[in-house]
Structure formats: C-alpha cells, structure tokens
N, C-alpha and C positions, 0 to 999 in steps of 0.2 A: 646549525643546518646538520643533516645527517651527511658525513663526507667519504664511508666506503663500508661497508661490510664485510666479514668475513665466517669463515667457519675452520675448525680444531676442533679435528674428531679420533677419538680416540683407532688407531693405527692397530692397533690389536682387539680390536672386536666388530670395525668396522674394513670390509675390505674398498679394493685402494680405488674400484671402482664405483661402489658408492658412494665414496666420499667425494668424490668427481659428481656427484649425479646430485650430491644432497648444494656440493656451489654452486652447480649450474643454475639449480630448486631459488636460490636466493640471488643470485644475481641475472636473474630472471627475473622478477620481483622487484628487482633493485633498482634495471635497464625501463619499468611504465614507469617508474618516477621520479627519473630523470627525464623521460620524453618527457612527460607530463606538468616537468619547470617547478615542482612544488619537493623539493625537498629540504623541507621544516622538518623538521623533531616529529615524531610521531607515534604514540607511542602502543596504539590500535595495528600501526602497522606493521612495528617490527614486534608485537604476537601474536598477530594472523598471522607475517614468517612463520614463528615458532609452532606453531599449529599442521601449518604443511611439513614442515620437516618431521614434523612427528608423524602425523600421516602416511612419507612415505615410510619411517623409520617401521613401523608398526604392519605394513606390507608387507616390505621384505624380511616382516617375519621376529624380525627380537624388539626385547620385547623389554629387557632390564636394561632401562639407559635414564637418563635423565638431561637436561641440557642449561644451562646457566646459559642468562643474556648481561655475558659485561658493555659493559660502555666506560669508554677514554675523552674527555672536552680536553683540545685543547683550544681559547678562543670561543668565536661561537662555531668550529664546526667541532662534531662528536664522529668516535673511532665507534662500529657500530661488534662482535666479536658472539658467534656462538659458543659456545666450547659445552662437547660431545662425550660423556663418557659411560661408561658402562658398570650400573649397580650391582650386587649381591643379586640374586636370585628371589623373588619376594611371592609366595601363595595364599592365596586366599583361601583360612580356612573357617570363616564364619562370618557373616552379618548381623550385628543390632545395630534394630535404630532404631531411638529413645527421643521422649517428645512428643512424635506422635499423640498429646490427648486424642484427637478428633479423627483425622485422614486416617487411613488403612494402608497399613501397611508393601500391600503392592504402590500403589501407585508411589512413593519412595522407591522403592527397588524398580521397576522399570524405568525407573532413568536414571540407574548407574550405569557405572560400561562395566562391571563385573559383576561375576557369580560365583557362590563358591566352587575354589577349585581354579579361579585365573591365577592366569597373570593380573602383580599387579605392582604400579609404580607412580610417582606423586605425581603424572602427566592424566594416569587413568585420572587416577583419588581428584584432582584439579576441574578434570572436562566433568567429574559425575555432582562433583560441588553443584559446577556452573550450571548444566541441568536442569535438578532441583531448582535450585534459585532461577533456573525462569519460567518456571509455569505458575509464578506467580501468588503462590498461595502458603511460603514461608517469608518471612521475617528473615525469619537467616539461617545456617545449615554449615556445620565443617561435619571431616570427615575423618580420622584421623587411624593410624594404623599401630598397634596394636601390638609388643613385644613372642604373644603367644600366635600370634598367626590371622587376628580376628583383626574387626572394621570395625568399628560406632563410627555410626549416621547418628548425630542429631540436630533435630530439626527446633527452629519454637514460631510458632502458632501465629499469625494474626489471623484475626477479622478476615473473613471475605469476599464478604457481604457488602454491594452500598449501591448508594440511595440519592442519585445527582435532576437537579431539578436547573436550565438553565434557561431562557431567555435572549433570543437576539436580531435584529433588525438587520435588512439590506434591499435598498432601491427597487430592489426584482423584484423577489417576492417581498415585500412588511415581514414583520411583528415573526419572529419563530419562537414560540411557548415545544419545549422539549423536557421530557422525562423520561429517566430509562431510571431500569431497579437490571441490576447484576447477582450473580451468588461463582461463584468460583472454583468453590468446593463445594456442590451438594453432596448432603449424606456424606460427608469423605469420603465418595470414591474420582475426589477430582474434570466432574461433572462440570459443564459450565452449563449455566441459562439467564436469558437475558429477558426484558421484557420493553419497549418500545413507547412510547407519545409522541408524535411528532405532527406538530397541529401551526400551518400558518394560514395565511392569508383565499392561497390558492387549492390551498391542499391539506388533509388530513393521511397523515401515518399508523398506522397502529403495526407491531414487528414481537411478534416471540422465537424465538431459538435458542435448539439445543444445538452441544457442544459433548458429543460424549470419545475420552480420548481413546489412544490404545483397540478401539476395537477390530478382533480378532487377530491378538496378542502379537502387532504389528504398527509400526510408530503410524501411525494413522490413522484422523479425526473425519468420528464421523458427526452431519452433522442434520441439524431438521427447526424446518425453516417456517411459518407462518405469517401474512400480511395483511395488512386490506388497506385501499388506498381509493379516500376518492381525494380525485380532477376536476378542480372548479376550470377549462378552458374558453368560457365562453366569450371573451371579452379580446385573441387570439385566434380563433380558429371556431366560436359558436359551438362548443359543446363541452362537456360535461364525459364522467366516467365513475366507475367502480371497477376495482379490479384487482380478485383476488387472489393469488397465490398461496405456494404451499412447494417446499424444495424439500428434497432427498440428498443425498452426494456426499462429498469426500475430499482432503485436503488432508494434505504432505506438504513436507522440505524436499526435495527435491536434491540441495545442498544446503548449507548456509543460505541463508536471507535469498531465494529464489523456493517458491510456494509453488503451489499447483494445488488449485478447486473442479471438481465437480462433478454435476450435479441433474438429475432429472426435476422438472416442476410441472405440475398440473395448474393451469391458467385459467380463469373467468371473467371473464368482461362485459359490463352492462355501459353500451351510451345512451348521454337523454343527447337529444338535437335543441341549442335553447335557441338553434337563429335557420328556420327550412332553406330562405333565400341565401345564404351565406355559406353555410356548413359545403367542405367540399364532396362530391361526388364519393366518394369511396367513403371517407366519413357518417351519412346518408344512408347505404349502402348498408352500414353496422348497425344502424338503430337496435336494439336488444344486448339481448346476452350474444357473446362470440364466447367460445372455452378454444381452449391448443392446447397442446400438447410443446416443452422446452426441452432441450436441453446443455447444458452451461456448461463450457470448460476456459478456462483460466490458469495466466500464465503473469506472478506476478514476482520482480526484484530489489528491492530500497532497499536502499544504503546513502539514505539522507539522511544526517544528524540528528531534524528533527521532523515531526512532522506541523506542528503548527508553528515554527520560528524556519525550519530549512535553516545553512546558509552551506553547505556543503554535502556530493551525495551525485547519486547520481538514479533513479526512477523510472522501473520499467512495469507498463500494464499489457497485456493484448489477450484482449478476451473476445469470446467467440460463442452464438448466440443458434440453434439450430432451432426449428422451426420443424414437424413434419408435420406435411399433408394429412391434413381430416376433413369432415365435412362442416366445420366452421375457419378456416382458413388455408390458403393453396397452398401453404408451408413458406420457407426463407431461409438462408443461413443469413448472417446478422455479424460479421468483423471490423472489431476497433483494436487500433493500440495506441498508448499512452505515456508518452516521453517524457521528461525534468530530467534537469543539468543543473547544477548551485557552483557555483563556484565566487569565492573568495579573496581579493587582493588585498589592496594594505586596507582599505578603510573601506571599501566598496563590495554588496555583496552582490554579483553578474547568474542570470536566473534565465533558461531557456525551457521550453513547453509546449508537445508539438503533438496533437489529436490528427488522426489515422482514419478513416471509418468507409466504408460500403455493406448492404443490403440490396437481396440478388431473389427471386422469389425462384424458385426451383416453375411455373406453371408459365413467366412471363405474361404474367397479371401486374395487378396494378398493386402496392403494398401498400399497405394501414397508411394516413397518414403518423399515426400514434407511435410506426414501428419504426417509421423514416429520423431522418438526422436534421437538427436544428441549428441557426446560428449567432450567434447575442450574446447579450448578455457577460460574463464573466466572460466566453472567451473568444468573442468582440466587446471589448470596452470599445463605451460613446453608442452604439449599439443595447436597444433595451431584449428581453429577453424573444424572441422567438420577431426581431427583427428585421434578420434582412435573410434573403431570401428565396426563394419561387411563394408565393402565394396571390389569392386568389380578390384579398378584397382584401381591408383596415381590418378585419374580424377571420378573416380565414386564410389562415398559413397553412401552406402546402411542405414543404421543404424538398427534402431532397434527398436520394437513393447512394450518395457523395458527401464526403465535407471532410474538410483537410481543416484544417486551423494553427496558427504559429503566436507566439508570445514571446513577449521579448521585452527584460527588464535587470531597474537598475539601483539595486540598496544601497541609502549613501544614508548610516548616523546623522545625528545632526549630537548626539553624546555617546555617544560608544561605549561611554563605561557606563554611563547610566543599568541600576537594577531595571528602571522596564523607556530603555530608548525608544525614539522616534526618528523615524527613517523615512526620507523625501523620497518620492520611487521617482526614476523615470519609465514610462511603458510604448511599446510599439505594435503593435498587433494587425492581425495579415490574417481573410480566411474562405471557403469559399463551401457549395452547397448548391451543387447539380442534382443534373437526371432526374427523368420522372415519365413511366411511360406517357400520360397525360398529361396535355399542357395546359397550363396556366394561366389564368389575365395576366398578368408576376410571371414574366419568366426566364426576368435578367438571371445570368450567371455568372455573371461577373466574379473582379477578387474583389472582395472590398476588406477596408482594410482605418486605420488606425493610429494616433498617439496621446498621448496625455500626461499627465503626474499627478500625483493622489501624495497624502503619507500615510504611513502604519506609528499607528501607536501599540505597544505592547505595556495594557495598561497591568495595572495587580488585574483588573473584575477578569482580566483576555486582553483577548488583541480588537483594534476599532479603528479603520481603513476608511477614509474620505478619498475621493477620486475623478477626477475631471477630465474627459473621455473628447476627441474630437474626427470626427473621420477625412476622411483621408479619403479616400477609395465608398462614393456612397449612390443608388439609384430614387429614385423621385420617389416614390412608394414602401419604399424603406420608413423604416420606427426608430426614433433615435434616442437617448436617454446619455445627457452628457456627465452628467451627477449625482454617483449613486457614494451609498454613503451600507459598511458594512462597521453590525458587531459580533464576531465567533469567527467561522474559518477564512483566511482574504486567500488563501493562495489562488 
C-alpha cells in the first residue's frame, strides 16, 4: 500500500513557490487516490504523477532537470519520494534516424518532442520514444544522446499489414462472419487503410476506411470512410433497408485518453416493405430511396485497462448526430451518452454501465423508426432485440425518441489463477424507451427490468458467454428471450 508521497526539489534551481506548487500537485493526486480507498501500489499511478510534474516544470520555462522516483518499503507500506534536480544544459545539434528501411523519416520526426536546436533532457527523450512506439508500426525503438550533441533514433520495423478472419455467435443475431484487412503503414507514410466485411443472419456490412495522420502538419487525423449495409428487420418491424454512407472528418486527442471526432457524411437509404399491413406508417411513407446529410461529433474518454476483459477503469462517450433539413428528411439532432465503470475487489469485479439518449425533430415531425431508439438485447437481458417498448404488433416495432438503460454486473472467478478463467456473472438490468409523436397500438412506456446469471469463459479462442435472464417488470406485448449464448465481445 502507498503510505505517503513526498517531493524533494533543488531549492537552488526551483523557487520556493514552484516547490510548493509541485507538492500541492502531488497532494491533490494522492488525495484523489485516498478518497477512492484504493491505495494499493500502482506503478502507472506514480508514472502519471511524474508526467504531471514534468508538464508543470516545462510550463514554468525550465527544461534541464531530471526526476528520480525513490521508494522505501516497510512491511506492506511504501513511501514514495520524487527527487527533482537540475542537470547540465543540453541542446540538440543533429538528429539521425536508422533502421527505417521502409518508413519515411518524416513519420518518425513528427513523433519527436524536440527538433534541432531544442533543449533536451531524459523526460523529453522518453516521451518521444513512447510516441514512436504508440503509432504501432515499429517492433521497438531507442533514442540515445551522443557526446557530440547529436541524437540517434534507432527503430526496428515490423510487418504492419494483417488479415483477420473470425466467426462469432450470439442468440440475438445468430452466426457472424467477420473478415478484416489492415495496413497501418501504407507506402511507408504512416497512413492506415482497412477493409471490413461483417455478415450475420440479418445484416451484411462492407466498410473501407482511410486514416491520414498529421494532416496540415498538425496532430490531426483525417478520416475517410465508405460503408454499405443490408439490414433485415422483417421479423421485428416488417421492412428491410439498404444503406450507403460516406463520411470525411477529423479526430485528435484533446489530451491523453480523451479523443474528439468530427465528420460530415452523406447517406442514401433504400427501404423495402415486407408486410404493408403491419409496418408503421412512418416507414411506409419512406418506401424507396431517401437521402440525408449527417454531421457527427463524438467525445470518447477511455481509461479501461482492457477492451475485451476490463477489470478497472472508466469509459465515457458522448455522440451527437445532426441531420439538417433537406428534401428527403425533416431534420433532427440525436444525442447519446454511454458510461462504463469497473471496480476490482479482493476476488470480485463490479461493473456499472449506463446509457441515455434523445432525438428531436427540427420541425416537430415524426422521427423515422430507423433513427429512433430501441430497447432489449444486450442492454436489457431477458428481452429480445427490439423486445421492449412501443410497438404496433409483434412484427412492427416502433421504439421511441428517448431511451435510458442501466446494467449492473458482479463477476467472480471460479479459478482466478487460471490462464483461461471462468467467471460467474450475476446481473440486474433496467431501462425505458419512450416518446412518440404518433400513438402506437401498444404504447406502454413503463420501466422494464430483469435479473439473471451467467458464465463467462475466456478461452484461448476468445470469450464465450452464457446467460439466463428473467424479466422483473414487463408488458404482455414484450418479446422475451431467457437464454443467450455469445462468442466474442461479452460486455
């Protein structure tokens, strides 16, 4: 356990006010850790504090310093000391790059935190090395200061192309075949190109994407995507549709772990009615081709320790879709917030997941069912996809303009020391979808809820999940699904 964290800074190099500010910075981070009641030794936590100290000193206009992290252990307590001292001034005279037989020099140079003539210290070198490794096209990298004032950057290239084929299965969508082709260093430029094919019983998706890094010589990524989808909703809503989308946009890190994406898109959707007697009027009126423009924005903050099997950390995502008023659509704005929080106890993993969303028409018109929110499936276990909420019939799901959902899970390993553990999962879900300009035949907007249990097996070929869900509160028109089985993503 972390007992205390102190700072020792050279008073001949730092002013008394600067030393106090550094200590305050450390105290604030330690206080957050103390309030969370999670004082177990965490190297990443200490490294993050070191980075924050470095950022503060750099902002004070000081460059020639080093930070040593010292530890003193007594029983199960460790005392931490950040020892900060000045070093001899050092400037970069020349930068030499070796080992990049394919990758262009500029791809590496733009990841460096320094250029010729800049001040140099170990922290800047380490940050530059982390930047190079983070782009994912090198097996390793080293940065070395030379006695003559030059800097040698040595990289070892690796294969940057991959082809993946996968097969998944879950009780909601059936079997899913996924094929993906990626090239993360196209023509040695650091440009990323990918092609994805995703085929399930009720849908097929084809997607081509391009990411051009450092557009306009800024730390911005240019994004371009083309996507074609065929979706079969005949069983749930009495129609099918084909959807062609193209978008161009930018994404960038506002700061570490927080990324903003903005894009402009164009969509053409062709609706095919499979049952005119049961399909909703709003979809019947859309029969044929419909076009709309889309302006998308999202903010994503991800501090989870894993995507596949998270045990600690939190996740937040806000998305906004703006569809201007055009000849084919009345226009709307759609906002969705997703949050996830994971906590680890002695043997248990506790998770909280929440969602809230709203869509509003600019001209107070009926929102297309395809753009509304639905409830059921993975967000409300014990109910089928499109299983809960307003509907006209069993094959005409309407959904709603607003949605909120909550998932609570407790995971406990049956053998926590296994390389392929099995977890028992106890869960409770609740959600509500509501608000329509028209009045569906079955329009009960009550809260639906469920509870259940399951088993998650993290096998060598990927996660496998079994779950049994039991509705607590439901309506007669809802469609239930007690047992579900999944191979692949389980969260």
